[in-house]
C-alpha positions in Angstrom: 228.9 84.1 -104.2 225.5 84.1 -102.6 223.3 85.9 -100.3 222.4 85.1 -96.7 219.2 86.8 -95.3 219.6 86.9 -91.4 215.8 87.1 -90.1 215.0 88.6 -86.7 214.4 85.5 -84.7 211.9 84.8 -82.0 213.5 86.4 -79.0 211.1 85.8 -76.2 207.7 84.4 -75.5 204.9 86.6 -76.7 207.4 89.1 -78.5 206.0 90.0 -81.8 208.4 92.9 -82.8 211.4 94.6 -81.6 213.1 98.0 -82.0 216.5 98.6 -83.5 218.4 100.3 -80.7 221.9 100.4 -82.2 223.5 99.0 -85.3 227.1 97.6 -85.2 227.8 97.0 -88.7 227.1 99.1 -91.9 227.0 98.3 -95.5 230.0 97.3 -96.9 231.6 95.8 -93.5 233.2 92.7 -93.5 231.9 90.5 -90.5 232.8 87.1 -89.1 230.5 84.6 -87.5 229.3 85.7 -84.1 230.1 89.1 -84.8 227.8 91.5 -83.1 225.2 92.9 -85.7 222.8 95.0 -83.8 221.0 95.6 -80.5 217.3 94.9 -80.5 215.0 96.1 -77.6 211.9 94.4 -76.7 209.3 95.3 -73.9 211.6 93.4 -71.4 215.2 93.3 -72.6 217.7 94.4 -74.8 219.1 91.4 -77.1 222.5 91.3 -78.9 222.0 90.0 -82.4 225.2 88.2 -83.5 225.8 87.0 -87.1 225.4 83.2 -87.7 227.7 83.7 -90.9 230.8 85.3 -92.2 230.7 87.7 -95.1 230.1 91.1 -96.4 227.0 93.3 -95.3 225.1 94.4 -98.3 221.6 95.4 -97.0 220.2 96.4 -93.3 216.6 96.6 -92.2 216.4 100.3 -91.1 217.7 103.0 -88.7 218.1 102.9 -85.1 214.5 103.6 -83.6 212.8 101.7 -86.1 210.7 98.5 -85.1 210.6 95.3 -87.3 208.5 92.2 -86.8 209.8 88.9 -85.8 210.8 86.8 -89.0 211.6 90.0 -91.1 215.1 90.4 -92.6 217.3 92.3 -90.3 220.5 92.1 -92.4 221.7 90.7 -95.7 225.0 89.2 -96.0 227.1 88.2 -99.0 228.7 84.9 -98.4 230.9 82.5 -100.0 228.9 79.8 -101.6 225.1 79.8 -102.1 223.8 81.5 -99.1 220.0 80.7 -98.3 218.4 82.9 -101.0 217.1 81.8 -104.3 214.6 83.1 -106.9 215.1 86.8 -106.5 215.7 86.8 -102.8 213.4 84.2 -101.3 215.0 82.5 -98.3 215.5 78.6 -98.7 215.2 78.2 -95.0 215.0 79.9 -91.7 218.2 79.9 -89.4 217.9 80.7 -85.8 220.3 83.5 -84.8 223.0 82.9 -82.4 221.7 85.7 -79.8 223.0 86.4 -76.2 220.6 88.3 -74.0 221.9 91.3 -71.9 218.9 92.7 -69.6 218.9 96.4 -69.7 215.7 97.3 -68.3 212.1 96.0 -67.7 209.3 98.4 -66.9 206.9 97.8 -64.2 204.2 98.4 -66.9 205.6 98.5 -70.4 204.0 100.9 -72.8 202.9 99.3 -76.1 205.5 99.3 -78.7 205.0 101.5 -81.7 203.4 99.6 -84.7 205.9 97.9 -87.0 207.4 100.2 -89.7 208.7 99.3 -93.0 212.5 99.5 -93.2 213.7 102.4 -95.4 216.3 102.2 -98.2 219.7 102.3 -96.5 221.7 105.3 -97.1 225.4 104.8 -98.6 227.6 104.3 -95.7 230.8 106.3 -95.2 233.9 104.4 -95.6 235.3 102.7 -92.5 238.0 104.5 -90.7 241.3 103.3 -91.1 242.2 100.2 -88.6 244.4 100.9 -85.9 248.0 99.6 -86.2 248.5 96.4 -84.7 251.6 97.3 -83.0 249.6 100.2 -81.1 247.3 97.5 -79.6 248.1 96.0 -76.3 247.9 92.2 -76.7 246.1 90.1 -74.3 247.8 86.8 -73.5 245.7 83.6 -75.0 246.2 81.9 -71.8 244.1 84.6 -69.8 241.4 84.4 -72.5 241.4 80.7 -72.4 239.9 80.8 -68.8 237.2 83.1 -69.7 233.9 82.0 -71.5 233.3 84.2 -74.6 232.8 83.9 -78.3 235.7 84.3 -80.9 234.3 87.6 -81.8 234.3 89.0 -78.1 237.8 87.7 -77.7 239.0 89.3 -80.8 237.5 92.6 -79.7 238.9 92.5 -76.3 242.2 91.7 -77.7 242.1 94.5 -80.2 241.0 97.0 -77.3 243.6 95.7 -75.0 241.1 94.4 -72.4 241.9 91.4 -70.2 238.8 89.3 -70.1 239.4 88.1 -66.8 239.0 91.6 -65.5 235.4 91.9 -67.2 232.2 91.0 -65.0 229.8 88.8 -67.0 226.2 90.0 -66.6 224.7 86.4 -66.7 225.9 82.9 -66.8 229.6 83.5 -66.6 229.9 84.2 -70.4 231.4 87.6 -71.4 229.5 89.2 -74.1 229.8 92.5 -76.2 227.6 94.3 -73.7 229.9 93.4 -70.8 232.7 94.8 -72.9 230.8 98.1 -73.3 230.0 98.3 -69.6 233.7 97.7 -68.8 234.7 100.3 -71.2 232.3 103.0 -70.0 233.1 102.7 -66.3 236.9 102.5 -67.1 237.3 105.0 -69.9 239.6 108.2 -69.0 239.2 111.5 -70.5 236.1 113.6 -71.2 232.7 112.8 -72.7 233.1 115.2 -75.6 235.7 116.7 -77.6 236.2 120.4 -77.0 235.5 121.1 -80.7 232.1 119.7 -80.2 231.1 122.3 -77.2 228.4 124.8 -78.0 227.0 123.2 -80.9 223.2 122.3 -81.5 222.6 118.5 -81.5 219.5 116.6 -82.4 219.0 113.4 -80.4 216.8 110.9 -81.6 214.6 109.5 -78.8 215.1 105.5 -79.0 215.6 102.5 -76.8 215.6 102.9 -73.1 214.9 106.5 -73.3 211.9 106.2 -75.4 210.4 103.4 -73.3 210.9 105.9 -70.4 209.2 108.6 -72.3 206.4 106.4 -73.3 205.8 105.1 -69.7 205.8 108.5 -68.1 203.6 110.0 -70.6 201.0 107.2 -70.1 201.4 107.6 -66.3 200.4 111.1 -66.4 197.9 110.7 -69.2 196.0 107.9 -67.5 196.6 108.4 -63.8 195.0 111.3 -61.8 198.0 112.2 -59.6 197.7 114.1 -56.5 200.5 115.1 -54.1 201.1 115.4 -50.4 204.2 116.8 -48.8 205.0 116.6 -45.2 207.8 118.1 -42.9 209.9 115.7 -41.1 212.5 116.2 -38.1 215.0 113.9 -38.5 217.5 115.1 -36.0 217.2 112.0 -33.9 217.1 109.8 -36.9 220.5 111.3 -37.9 222.0 110.8 -34.5 220.8 107.2 -34.4 222.1 106.6 -37.8 225.6 108.1 -36.9 225.7 105.9 -33.6 224.9 102.6 -35.7 227.6 103.6 -38.4 230.3 104.3 -36.0 230.1 100.5 -34.9 229.2 99.0 -38.1 232.3 97.1 -38.6 232.5 95.4 -42.1 228.7 96.0 -42.6 227.7 98.7 -45.3 227.2 102.3 -44.3 223.7 103.1 -43.4 222.0 106.0 -45.4 218.4 107.4 -44.8 216.9 105.2 -47.3 217.1 101.9 -45.2 215.2 103.6 -42.3 212.7 105.1 -44.6 211.9 101.8 -46.3 211.7 99.9 -42.9 209.3 102.5 -41.6 207.3 102.3 -44.9 207.1 98.3 -44.6 206.0 98.5 -40.9 203.1 101.0 -42.0 201.9 99.2 -45.2 199.8 96.5 -43.6 197.6 99.3 -42.0 197.6 101.0 -45.5 197.1 98.3 -48.0 195.6 100.6 -50.6 199.2 102.0 -51.0 200.9 98.8 -51.9 198.9 97.8 -54.8 198.4 97.7 -58.5 195.5 99.1 -60.5 194.5 97.2 -63.6 192.3 100.1 -65.2 191.3 98.0 -68.0 189.9 95.3 -65.8 188.9 97.7 -63.2 190.7 95.6 -60.6 193.0 96.7 -57.6 195.4 94.1 -56.2 196.6 94.6 -52.8 199.8 93.0 -52.0 200.8 91.2 -48.6 204.5 91.5 -49.5 206.3 94.6 -50.1 208.2 94.4 -53.4 210.0 97.9 -53.0 211.1 99.8 -56.2 214.1 102.0 -55.9 214.4 104.5 -58.6 217.9 104.9 -59.7 219.4 107.0 -62.4 222.0 105.1 -64.6 224.1 106.1 -67.7 221.5 104.5 -69.7 218.4 106.4 -68.1 216.3 105.8 -65.2 215.8 102.4 -64.0 213.9 100.7 -61.0 215.4 97.7 -59.4 213.3 95.9 -56.8 214.0 95.0 -53.3 212.1 91.7 -52.9 210.3 91.1 -49.7 211.7 94.3 -48.3 209.4 93.7 -45.1 211.6 90.7 -44.0 214.9 92.6 -44.1 216.6 94.5 -41.3 218.5 97.7 -41.6 221.8 96.3 -42.6 220.4 93.8 -45.2 218.3 96.6 -46.7 221.6 98.9 -47.1 223.4 95.8 -48.6 220.7 95.1 -51.0 220.3 98.9 -52.0 224.0 99.1 -53.0 224.0 95.8 -54.7 221.1 96.6 -56.9 222.1 100.2 -57.6 225.5 98.9 -58.9 223.8 96.3 -61.0 221.4 98.8 -62.6 224.5 101.2 -63.3 226.8 98.6 -64.8 224.1 96.8 -66.8 224.3 93.5 -64.9 220.8 93.7 -63.3 218.6 90.6 -64.2 215.1 90.8 -65.7 213.8 89.7 -62.3 215.5 92.4 -60.4 213.9 95.2 -62.5 210.4 94.2 -62.5 207.4 93.4 -60.1 207.7 96.4 -57.7 204.5 97.1 -55.6 205.5 100.6 -54.4 208.4 102.7 -55.3 210.7 105.1 -53.6 212.5 107.8 -55.4 215.3 109.9 -53.9 217.7 112.5 -55.4 219.8 112.6 -52.2 221.5 115.9 -51.4 219.9 117.3 -54.7 216.5 116.5 -53.5 215.1 119.8 -53.4 212.5 121.5 -51.0 209.6 119.1 -52.5 209.1 117.1 -55.3 205.9 115.6 -57.2 207.3 112.3 -58.3 205.4 110.5 -61.3 203.8 107.1 -60.4 205.4 104.0 -61.7 202.5 102.2 -63.3 200.7 100.3 -62.5 201.5 101.1 -58.9 199.3 103.6 -57.1 201.9 105.4 -55.0 205.6 106.7 -55.0 207.3 108.3 -52.0 210.3 110.8 -52.4 212.5 112.2 -49.5 214.0 115.4 -50.2 217.2 117.4 -48.9 217.9 117.5 -45.4 218.3 121.2 -44.0 219.0 122.8 -40.9 216.6 125.4 -39.4 216.0 126.9 -35.9 212.7 125.4 -34.6 210.6 125.9 -31.2 211.3 122.4 -29.2 209.3 121.8 -26.1 211.7 120.3 -23.5 210.9 117.9 -20.6 210.0 120.9 -18.2 207.4 121.9 -20.7 209.2 125.0 -21.8 209.7 125.8 -25.5 213.2 126.7 -26.6 214.8 127.4 -30.0 217.0 124.7 -31.2 218.8 123.9 -34.5 217.1 120.9 -36.0 217.4 118.8 -39.3 214.3 119.1 -41.2 213.4 117.0 -44.4 210.1 117.2 -46.5 208.9 113.8 -47.7 206.7 114.0 -50.9 204.2 111.6 -51.9 202.3 111.1 -55.1 199.0 108.8 -55.3 196.4 107.6 -57.7 193.4 109.4 -56.7 191.3 106.6 -58.3 192.6 104.3 -55.6 193.9 106.2 -52.9 191.8 108.9 -51.2 193.5 112.2 -49.7 192.6 111.1 -46.1 194.7 107.9 -46.6 197.6 109.6 -47.8 197.6 112.2 -45.0 197.0 109.6 -42.3 200.0 107.5 -43.8 202.3 110.3 -44.0 201.4 111.5 -40.3 202.1 107.8 -39.1 205.2 107.8 -40.9 206.4 111.0 -39.5 205.8 109.6 -36.0 208.3 106.6 -36.8 211.0 108.7 -38.5 211.0 111.2 -35.6 211.0 108.4 -33.1 213.6 106.1 -34.8 213.6 103.6 -31.8 210.2 102.6 -33.0 211.6 101.5 -36.5 214.2 99.3 -34.8 211.6 97.8 -32.4 210.4 94.3 -33.5 
């Protein structure tokens, strides 16, 4: 018997360290080649680390939330034969890991990762739970699996879970990975999220992975950016009527929500207000104003807040925007969004839909300088002047739109002027549809 030290490989250009997001093995576990060992998060992606050998796990590098350097030991495996350690644990060679990449999130301006920490001594692991009887598992025909690209470990796991691999959507390149199985299970599971016996108990949840990245970026945004907010009231009665008319004749096209109209109106105005469609590099003291609108769309997902990006939003019509909004939102939620779809936004729209509240003060998505948030639509009586010049009380649909801006780059006058021009477009939707 020998020992094989599996070291964290180079998992991306310029990546010096990665955070342990989750362990899929523990000390004493028997694993096979290609079995998933751990999920590691860099500034740009979550990477599934798969074992290059078969054997028994005897050491692990640390706990979820710890950060380890590239080249450091990740897991030590007792193997048949000599392994790759001699002279008290020195590796005889460095073996590249078989790793498959599944993109979870890319932040517009990732906060620096915490300094590398030493791996603590692993605590004794509990005995594994008894395996499920083979007769209780729903077998998956081998003929079905043969048509799907997947590693042996993924095939075995799918078979044990009774999952038909042909029904699992691969995130990238057509090959089904462990992360794809996780997404499939998450969105097809029945039953509640938590056993009844767990209700009402206190729980400590360690902030790691994507949640920690979100926390770091939000804290850095509030700490470094002097935010100011501007809220304006919009009469969306005419826009809602227009939207209903377009949806009535949409055919097989996607249903239009408020967002495509708002995004289209924003895109029409940004050439006049280039200071809003910009990034601010505070270290270099440089503002970059963009000619194209790569619009970030804040979306809540089971993993946390993500910002998929509508590329060149200014070139898309309402139906194209609606299609792209739906596609990106689904990709963010099921974990299939690509790295390029989760980075590079120049301005962001955030919407809570019916829960939008009366007004919000959204946090700017660094290094952007502005974020826009539509709020809930409510019906209120208002004085409306008719064609005869007489004011009458009518029931109108009203929506507040909130903006947060970086006061180092955007003046209050700029934000107010933009909001007033946006109000004109939203309240006269024919102007949005005009070329």
